[in-house]
NUVEXSE-396011 format. One record per residue (C-alpha): residue number from 1; x, y, z; residue in one letter. Coordinates in steps of 0.2 Angstrom, whole numbers, always signed. Layout:
<nr->NUM, xx->X, yy->Y, zz->Z, rest->A>
...
REM end
This chain:
<nr->1, xx->-23, yy->-41, zz->-266, rest->M>
<nr->2, xx->-24, yy->-40, zz->-246, rest->S>
<nr->3, xx->-25, yy->-49, zz->-234, rest->E>
<nr->4, xx->-41, yy->-51, zz->-224, rest->R>
<nr->5, xx->-43, yy->-48, zz->-208, rest->I>
<nr->6, xx->-59, yy->-57, zz->-198, rest->P>
<nr->7, xx->-73, yy->-45, zz->-189, rest->A>
<nr->8, xx->-66, yy->-38, zz->-173, rest->G>
<nr->9, xx->-48, yy->-44, zz->-173, rest->T>
<nr->10, xx->-42, yy->-31, zz->-179, rest->A>
<nr->11, xx->-23, yy->-25, zz->-171, rest->G>
<nr->12, xx->-25, yy->-38, zz->-160, rest->R>
<nr->13, xx->-9, yy->-50, zz->-159, rest->P>
<nr->14, xx->-18, yy->-69, zz->-164, rest->A>
<nr->15, xx->-23, yy->-81, zz->-152, rest->G>
<nr->16, xx->-32, yy->-64, zz->-139, rest->R>
<nr->17, xx->-48, yy->-64, zz->-136, rest->S>
<nr->18, xx->-60, yy->-49, zz->-135, rest->V>
<nr->19, xx->-66, yy->-44, zz->-118, rest->G>
<nr->20, xx->-50, yy->-50, zz->-109, rest->N>
<nr->21, xx->-42, yy->-39, zz->-97, rest->P>
<nr->22, xx->-24, yy->-48, zz->-99, rest->N>
<nr->23, xx->-24, yy->-43, zz->-119, rest->D>
<nr->24, xx->-22, yy->-24, zz->-118, rest->N>
<nr->25, xx->-9, yy->-23, zz->-130, rest->P>
<nr->26, xx->-4, yy->-4, zz->-119, rest->N>
<nr->27, xx->-3, yy->-16, zz->-103, rest->G>
<nr->28, xx->-14, yy->-6, zz->-92, rest->N>
<nr->29, xx->-27, yy->-18, zz->-88, rest->H>
<nr->30, xx->-20, yy->-29, zz->-71, rest->G>
<nr->31, xx->-11, yy->-14, zz->-66, rest->D>
<nr->32, xx->-22, yy->-8, zz->-55, rest->A>
<nr->33, xx->-20, yy->-26, zz->-43, rest->G>
<nr->34, xx->-1, yy->-22, zz->-45, rest->R>
<nr->35, xx->-1, yy->-6, zz->-39, rest->R>
<nr->36, xx->-13, yy->-10, zz->-27, rest->M>
<nr->37, xx->+1, yy->-23, zz->-20, rest->L>
<nr->38, xx->+13, yy->-12, zz->-21, rest->Q>
<nr->39, xx->+5, yy->+2, zz->-12, rest->T>
<nr->40, xx->-2, yy->-10, zz->+2, rest->A>
<nr->41, xx->+18, yy->-18, zz->+3, rest->T>
<nr->42, xx->+24, yy->-2, zz->+2, rest->A>
<nr->43, xx->+13, yy->+4, zz->+19, rest->I>
<nr->44, xx->+16, yy->-11, zz->+28, rest->L>
<nr->45, xx->+38, yy->-9, zz->+26, rest->A>
<nr->46, xx->+35, yy->+7, zz->+37, rest->V>
<nr->47, xx->+32, yy->-4, zz->+50, rest->V>
<nr->48, xx->+46, yy->-16, zz->+51, rest->P>
<nr->49, xx->+57, yy->+1, zz->+45, rest->T>
<nr->50, xx->+53, yy->+14, zz->+56, rest->V>
<nr->51, xx->+47, yy->+1, zz->+73, rest->S>
<nr->52, xx->+66, yy->-9, zz->+68, rest->G>
<nr->53, xx->+77, yy->+10, zz->+71, rest->L>
<nr->54, xx->+67, yy->+13, zz->+84, rest->V>
<nr->55, xx->+70, yy->-1, zz->+91, rest->A>
<nr->56, xx->+88, yy->-2, zz->+89, rest->M>
<nr->57, xx->+88, yy->+8, zz->+104, rest->T>
<nr->58, xx->+85, yy->-9, zz->+114, rest->G>
<nr->59, xx->+81, yy->-12, zz->+132, rest->V>
<nr->60, xx->+79, yy->+9, zz->+129, rest->G>
<nr->61, xx->+66, yy->+7, zz->+116, rest->D>
<nr->62, xx->+51, yy->+20, zz->+121, rest->P>
<nr->63, xx->+39, yy->+4, zz->+117, rest->L>
<nr->64, xx->+45, yy->-6, zz->+133, rest->Y>
<nr->65, xx->+46, yy->+10, zz->+144, rest->A>
<nr->66, xx->+32, yy->+4, zz->+157, rest->L>
<nr->67, xx->+38, yy->-12, zz->+155, rest->L>
<nr->68, xx->+54, yy->-6, zz->+168, rest->A>
<nr->69, xx->+65, yy->-21, zz->+158, rest->L>
<nr->70, xx->+81, yy->-23, zz->+168, rest->P>
<nr->71, xx->+98, yy->-16, zz->+159, rest->H>
<nr->72, xx->+106, yy->-33, zz->+154, rest->D>
<nr->73, xx->+119, yy->-31, zz->+140, rest->A>
<nr->74, xx->+112, yy->-49, zz->+133, rest->T>
<nr->75, xx->+93, yy->-42, zz->+134, rest->L>
<nr->76, xx->+99, yy->-26, zz->+125, rest->D>
<nr->77, xx->+111, yy->-37, zz->+111, rest->S>
<nr->78, xx->+97, yy->-48, zz->+107, rest->N>
<nr->79, xx->+82, yy->-34, zz->+105, rest->L>
<nr->80, xx->+95, yy->-24, zz->+96, rest->R>
<nr->81, xx->+98, yy->-39, zz->+85, rest->F>
<nr->82, xx->+80, yy->-43, zz->+81, rest->Y>
<nr->83, xx->+77, yy->-24, zz->+79, rest->A>
<nr->84, xx->+90, yy->-24, zz->+65, rest->G>
<nr->85, xx->+83, yy->-42, zz->+58, rest->I>
<nr->86, xx->+66, yy->-33, zz->+57, rest->W>
<nr->87, xx->+74, yy->-16, zz->+51, rest->L>
<nr->88, xx->+83, yy->-28, zz->+34, rest->G>
<nr->89, xx->+65, yy->-36, zz->+35, rest->L>
<nr->90, xx->+58, yy->-18, zz->+32, rest->G>
<nr->91, xx->+72, yy->-12, zz->+18, rest->L>
<nr->92, xx->+69, yy->-28, zz->+9, rest->A>
<nr->93, xx->+49, yy->-26, zz->+7, rest->A>
<nr->94, xx->+53, yy->-7, zz->+0, rest->F>
<nr->95, xx->+65, yy->-15, zz->-12, rest->W>
<nr->96, xx->+51, yy->-28, zz->-18, rest->V>
<nr->97, xx->+39, yy->-15, zz->-19, rest->V>
<nr->98, xx->+44, yy->-9, zz->-38, rest->P>
<nr->99, xx->+48, yy->-25, zz->-46, rest->R>
<nr->100, xx->+33, yy->-35, zz->-36, rest->I>
<nr->101, xx->+28, yy->-47, zz->-48, rest->E>
<nr->102, xx->+44, yy->-52, zz->-52, rest->R>
<nr->103, xx->+52, yy->-56, zz->-34, rest->E>
<nr->104, xx->+39, yy->-68, zz->-29, rest->T>
<nr->105, xx->+54, yy->-80, zz->-19, rest->A>
<nr->106, xx->+60, yy->-62, zz->-9, rest->L>
<nr->107, xx->+41, yy->-58, zz->-6, rest->F>
<nr->108, xx->+37, yy->-76, zz->-2, rest->R>
<nr->109, xx->+51, yy->-77, zz->+10, rest->A>
<nr->110, xx->+47, yy->-59, zz->+19, rest->L>
<nr->111, xx->+30, yy->-66, zz->+22, rest->W>
<nr->112, xx->+35, yy->-82, zz->+29, rest->L>
<nr->113, xx->+49, yy->-75, zz->+39, rest->M>
<nr->114, xx->+30, yy->-61, zz->+47, rest->I>
<nr->115, xx->+20, yy->-78, zz->+46, rest->F>
<nr->116, xx->+32, yy->-88, zz->+60, rest->I>
<nr->117, xx->+35, yy->-70, zz->+69, rest->G>
<nr->118, xx->+14, yy->-73, zz->+69, rest->G>
<nr->119, xx->+16, yy->-89, zz->+77, rest->I>
<nr->120, xx->+29, yy->-84, zz->+92, rest->G>
<nr->121, xx->+17, yy->-71, zz->+97, rest->R>
<nr->122, xx->+1, yy->-83, zz->+97, rest->G>
<nr->123, xx->+12, yy->-95, zz->+108, rest->L>
<nr->124, xx->+16, yy->-81, zz->+120, rest->S>
<nr->125, xx->-1, yy->-74, zz->+121, rest->L>
<nr->126, xx->-6, yy->-93, zz->+125, rest->F>
<nr->127, xx->+8, yy->-96, zz->+138, rest->A>
<nr->128, xx->+7, yy->-77, zz->+147, rest->L>
<nr->129, xx->-8, yy->-70, zz->+140, rest->G>
<nr->130, xx->-12, yy->-55, zz->+128, rest->L>
<nr->131, xx->-1, yy->-41, zz->+125, rest->P>
<nr->132, xx->-2, yy->-25, zz->+123, rest->F>
<nr->133, xx->-19, yy->-22, zz->+111, rest->L>
<nr->134, xx->-12, yy->-18, zz->+95, rest->P>
<nr->135, xx->+0, yy->-36, zz->+97, rest->F>
<nr->136, xx->-16, yy->-46, zz->+93, rest->V>
<nr->137, xx->-20, yy->-35, zz->+78, rest->G>
<nr->138, xx->+1, yy->-37, zz->+73, rest->F>
<nr->139, xx->-2, yy->-58, zz->+78, rest->T>
<nr->140, xx->-19, yy->-58, zz->+66, rest->A>
<nr->141, xx->-11, yy->-48, zz->+52, rest->L>
<nr->142, xx->+4, yy->-61, zz->+55, rest->E>
<nr->143, xx->-6, yy->-76, zz->+53, rest->I>
<nr->144, xx->-19, yy->-71, zz->+43, rest->V>
<nr->145, xx->-13, yy->-58, zz->+30, rest->G>
<nr->146, xx->+3, yy->-67, zz->+25, rest->A>
<nr->147, xx->-5, yy->-81, zz->+16, rest->P>
<nr->148, xx->-17, yy->-69, zz->+7, rest->L>
<nr->149, xx->-3, yy->-57, zz->+3, rest->F>
<nr->150, xx->+5, yy->-74, zz->-5, rest->V>
<nr->151, xx->-8, yy->-77, zz->-14, rest->W>
<nr->152, xx->-11, yy->-60, zz->-21, rest->W>
<nr->153, xx->+6, yy->-56, zz->-27, rest->Q>
<nr->154, xx->+4, yy->-77, zz->-34, rest->H>
<nr->155, xx->-10, yy->-67, zz->-44, rest->R>
<nr->156, xx->+0, yy->-51, zz->-49, rest->V>
<nr->157, xx->+13, yy->-61, zz->-56, rest->A>
<nr->158, xx->+3, yy->-74, zz->-66, rest->R>
<nr->159, xx->-5, yy->-58, zz->-74, rest->A>
<nr->160, xx->+12, yy->-48, zz->-78, rest->A>
<nr->161, xx->+17, yy->-67, zz->-86, rest->A>
<nr->162, xx->+3, yy->-69, zz->-96, rest->R>
<nr->163, xx->+6, yy->-48, zz->-100, rest->R>
<nr->164, xx->+22, yy->-54, zz->-105, rest->R>
<nr->165, xx->+21, yy->-70, zz->-116, rest->C>
<nr->166, xx->+2, yy->-73, zz->-121, rest->P>
<nr->167, xx->-2, yy->-90, zz->-123, rest->I>
<nr->168, xx->-6, yy->-91, zz->-142, rest->V>
REM end
């Protein structure tokens, strides 16, 4: 004789409830947040990647053209070094995108670096005054956006873990 399956549970593994978006056996639900985070991260990764490449020109960086920086070897060396770190951060962010729900430690480390950089910009704002207007926006993204991105990635990672290993 065949085993009776309770009404409304056919095709679902035991322990999964009706209406839970993480219970879709095809894994389609919950992917929207992941894809949105991937898209946002990829778009934001363009900034340090492109500006890092441009800044590798040191004191010749077009961003600093109006500032008439001295052509000093130490200043140029430091600008290029920091540009290399910034470029590396952008490349690491691109690397994280396809596996964004599994690379929590690296994702958090990248945003921690950005957050700390925002704190540095904030200190500069109080010490020397307002920079070019876009840099005020960057500061806000770095200080306010960093915790929000970490929180968003946590939610995406948690949803992915639930899809991989549902509670029975």
